[in-house]
Structures are given as structure tokens and as C-alpha cells.
N, C-alpha and C positions, 0 to 999 in steps of 0.2 A: 318566512312570510306565511301567515295563516290564510285560511280559505276566504274569510271576509275581506281581508286586505287585497287579495287577488281579485275578488269580485268587484271591489271598488276601483281597481286599476282598469277594469274593462268598462267602467261606467260611461266614459266619454263616447263610447259607441252605442249607448243605449238612450233611447228617448222615452221619457215618462210623461204620460198625461195625468195631471192632477185636477180633479173636479173640486168645486168649492174652494178655489184657491184664494178667494177674498176673505175667508173666515179665519177664526183663531187657529184651528189645526191646519187648515189649508196653507196659510201663509208660512207657518212654522215648518211645515213639511217641504214646501217649495225651497225655502232657504237652506234647509238641511240637505236636500238633494243637490242643490247647486254647490254647496260647500264640499260635498263628497264627489263632485265631478260629473254629475249627470247632466244631460240636456233635458230641459223641462219645458213642456207645453202646459201652461196654466189656463184652465177653462174658467172664465169669469163672465159675469153678466155685463159688467162695465169696467173697462180698462182703467178708467180714472180713479176707481175706488180701490185698486190694488195698491197697498202701501208698503210692499216689501222691497221696493226699489228696482232698478234696472240691472241687468246682467247680460253678458255676451252669450250665455247659454240659456237664456230665458226667453220664451216666446209667449206673449199673452194672446190667448185665443178668446175672442169675444163672441158669445152666442147664448142661445136659450137651450138649456139641457133637456127641456121637454120636446124639442124638435129633433127627430131622428136624423135628419140630414145634417144638422149641426154636429151631433155626436159622431156621425160617420166621418165628417171632415176632420174633427178633432182627433179621433182615434187613428186615422190613416197615417201610417209611417211610424207609429209608436211600437215599442216592444212591451211596455207595461202600462197598466192603468191603476192609479190609486184613486178609488172612488170615495170621496169624503162628503160631497154635497148631500144635504138632507134638510127636510123641514123639521126643526126642533122646537118651534114655537108651541107652547102648551095651551094656547088660547083657542085654537080652532075647534069647531063644533061637530064636524063630521069626519069619519074615518077616511072618506074619499079625499079630504083635503091633504092627508098624509100619504095615501096610497100612490098617487100619481108620481110624486118625487121619490118617496122612500121605497117603493116596490117596483112600479112599472119602469122607471128609469134604470134600475138595477138590471132588470131583465133585458132591456134594450142594449145596455152597455155590454152585457155578457154575449149576446148574440152577434152584435157588431164586432166585438173583439175576436170572436171565433172566426167570423168570415174574413177578418183581416190577418189572421194567423198570429195573434199576440201570444207572448210567452206566459204571462201571469197577470192576474188581477188581485189587488189588495182591496178588500171591501171593509170599510170602517163601520162597524156596528156600534153597540153600546153595551156597557157592562150589565145593564139591567135586563138583557136578554137571558141572563142566567140568574139562578136563585141566590139572593144575598144571604148572609149569615151574621152571626155574632162574633165578637172577638175570640170566643172560645171555639167557634165552629164556623170558620170563614166560608163565604160563598166561593164557588169555583166553576170551571167549565163543565162539570158533570151534573150540576144541579139545575133543575127546571125553574123557569121564571115563576116568581111568586107575586101574589097580590101585595101592594096595589099596582105594581108596574104592569101586571097582566091585564089591567083594565084601562090603561092609558093608551090613547091612539098612537102616540109616538113610539112607545116601546113595542106595541103590538105590530106596527108596520115594520120596524127594524127586524123583529123576529120572523115575520113572514118572508122578508127578503132573504134572511139567513136560511130559513127552511127551504126556499127555492134553490139556493146555491147548492144545498146538499143533494139535489136531484140532478145536477149537471154531471155529465159523464167525463170522459178523459179528453174531450176536445180542447180544454184549456185548464190551466191550474188556477185555482182561486183560494186565497188565504183570507181568513176573517180575523180582524183585530177588534178588540172590544174595550175601548178606553173607559176609565172611571171619570170622575168629575175633574175636568182639566182647568188648570190655572196657569197663566203666563201672559206674555206680551202679544201684541197684534190682535187683540180682541176688539175688532172694529165695530161690531153691532151695538153694544156688547152682548155676549151670550152668557157663559158661566161667570164671566168677569163682573157681572152685576153684584155678586156677593162682595167683591173687592171694592166696588164703587160705594157700597153701603157704608164701608168704613172710611172712605175718603171724603164723602160729602155730608155725612150726618154727625150730629153730636151724640145721638143715641142710636144704637143698633139693636133691633129686635131679633132675638136669638131663639130659634125653635129647639125643641128638646131632643131631636134625633141626631143622626150623624151620617157621614158618607166616607167613601174612599176618595181621597184627593190625590191627583197626580200632576206633575209638571208637564205642560204641553210639549216642551222641548224633548222630554223623555218619550212621549207618545210618538212624536215625529221620528225619533231615533228608532223606536220599536217598529214602525212601519217599514223603514229601510232594512232593518234586520229581517223582517218578515219576507222581503223580496228575495233574500238569500236563503234563509234557514226555515221559513215557514213550511209546514207540511200541507200538501194539497188537501183542501177541504178542512184543514185544521182551523181551530179558533183559539185565540189567545187573549186573556184578560191583561190589559195594560193598566196596572193599578199600583199605587204606592202606599200612602199612609191612611189608615183607618182612624178617623178623628170624629169626635162629636162636633157639632156646630160651635159649641162654646169653646172647645179647644182650638178650633180653626180661627175663630175671632180673636182669641188671645194672641195667636201668632201674628195675625194681621195687625192688631193693635201695637204689638211690639215693634214692628217695622214701619208703621205708618207715622206720619207727622201729625195726624189728627188723633188726639187722645179721646176717642169716643167712649161712651159708657155702654156696656153690654147689658141689655135687659132681657131676662129669660121670659119667653112666652109660654104659658101652659098649654098642654095638649087640648084641653077643653075649649080654649079660645080659638085655636086653629080648626078644631072640628066644627064649631059654629060658623066660622068663616067659609069652610068648605061647603056647608049646606046653603049658605047665602049665595055662593058661587053657582051651586046647582040650580037655585031658583033663577038666577040671571041667565044661565044657559037655557033653561026651559023657555025663556022669553027671547031666545036667539041672540043674546048679548055675548060677544066674545070677551072672555076673561081667563086669566091664569088660574083663578080660584075654582077648585072642584074638590069634591070629597076625597078623590084619589090623590090629587096633588098635595093637599094638606096632610093626608096620611103619610105621604112620602117624607114630609118634613119632621114627622114624629117617630119614624123608625130608624134603626141603625142598619144601614145597608152597606155591609162590610164585605170585602173580597180579598182573595189570595192572588198573588202574582207569581206563584212558584212555577207554573207551567211556562210562562214567558221567560222567566229567569233561566230556567233549565234549557228549553228548546231554542229560544231565540238569542241566548247568551247575552241577556240584558242585565243592566243594573239600574236602579232608580234612585234619584236624588231625593233628599228630604223636601217636603212641600215648601219649606222656607225659601228655596231657590225660586220656585214658581211665583210665590207671593211677592218677592222682591222685584222680579221681572215685570209682574203685572202692575205693581205700584209705580215703577219707573215709567212704564208705558202710559198709564192713565194720568199720572201727574204731568207728564209732558203734553198730553192732549188737552188737559184742563187749563193750562196756562194761557 
């Protein structure tokens, strides 16, 4: 029996709090924890919106993550916290809109967890906290965040939380995981699954010139549980899989989709103009996803290496085809 199998055998005695349990990664992580035998307390805003089903080892805890007393009650009696909840919406106009959830709540969780004697926190950041690279020189955990991510409120807030974690002493162990662009089932908002819905709902799909690292959300959930066992205290791990241009991704999506949509390439110049239009809207306090930085992100190839996670967390990653098929099944079922 290996160390990880032994760790999982003890899972029934461990209670794990998962924040953001209604979301894409949260639901997948809860289901993976339950499958591996953990007792899970899932922190949700609304119990009725949790779509992962019931389980004898699952407790849904309804509360507001901004309220310290709610966090205190949720953390009490747990051995681990997996903190996933975050503001990811790119349309907010002020950094403070992100700070309260993406930074302040992280600090609150850490201090409450220390007071309650928890063993370990897994903090879910973003791959964009690190510098991206090209196919010939991939981004990794040693590289500093680069523009345009360094100018987006979301990425800045996630980096600020990560920087704070580095200042925490030995009172508690904290491991950071940094997922790339996740694709899979249970994308209830939807979040990253919007790119899949583009191929399901439209006859034409507008394709930007850049690319991303795509990863199956089920592999990220698996990586989080591996980090509970193998992750080094204050270590950070990119959970990344395939580096693909958006055009390559849409070709995979089209192959598995029943909708034979046409892929139309959008030039960088058009997206740049759209970014400046969004800047004008924001000047007049109009919430929009369009900004110079967000359009620039669509034009660059933000590629990453997963070698540290493969080596230290003993992970392997499935081709993104698996995540695409899972997402299509999920969305097609919801659209019927």
C-alpha cells in the first residue's frame, strides 16, 4: 500500500470544509472528496443551488462567507479547509470589489483556522499569478506575473492573497494550487464553460488569435486532494494540462459537439478596438467584461508547464477532450 492509499484510508476520520461548493471546481472537488471517503462540509450561499446531489457524508452549510461568525461555525470541527470561493467576474470597476472576497476572506479563514487548530489549508489561486510563456518557453511557478494579467483586478487580488500566505508562519500549513482554464461538468453559473456554450448555441463562433492552457476540472479536483497529502507547506503548484490556441480548442469542441458551428477568426485589431470601447464604458461607470487588458488576454498565448505538480503531487493529466465531453454532456442536459 502506498502513502496516498494509506492517507485515503484515514479519510473517514477527517472533515473537510469546501468553500465555493456551488461552483464548477467546488462541486467537482466535493464529489471527488466524497468518492475518496472524506466527510465534507460544503459552504454554500443557497443549499437549493447545489447540484451535486445528496450523500451520507455531505453536510451543506448555508452562510455568507463575508461574515466572520459564519466562517467560524463552518470551520469549527474540521481538519482541513479547501478555499475555492472567489470573485471571478471580470466586469467590476473597482479593486475593492475583488479585495473583500479574494483577499480579506482568505485572511479571515487563515486566522480562524489557526484558532481552531486545523491541520492544513488548500488555497485555490490562478495560473495567471505566474508569468506565462510560449510553447518553447512555458510559464512556471518561478516566473513573475506578466502584463496584461498584472493589470487585471482579479489576478492582482489573487496574487495579493498568495503574497499574504507567504507571510504566515508555522501555525498552520497552507498549500497553494493554481489551476489553468478549467473545462468540465457542473459549471452552474456558467464560468469558464461559456466558451463551450458558444459552440452549443451558435452557428458561428468568433475565435480570438491567442491561446490558453486548458485543464479538465476533474483533474484539478484530483490535484487538490493530492495537495492535501503531498503538497509542501507554502508551496504552489500549477494545475495545467494542454497548451492550445483558441482555434485548436474550438476544433476539439466542434468535433465532439452536435452543433456544426463555423469558426471565424477575429483579428487582433478588432479586439483592440473593442477593448478601448470597453475602457470608455468603464469611464462612465458601466460594468462590462470589455477592457484593454481583457482583450489583450485573448490575443496572447498564455501557456504553462505542469511539471512541478506532476513531480511533487504525483499527478497525471487527461487530454482536454475528456473535459470537453463532460462539459458538453452537462450543458446539453441542462439545455433540454
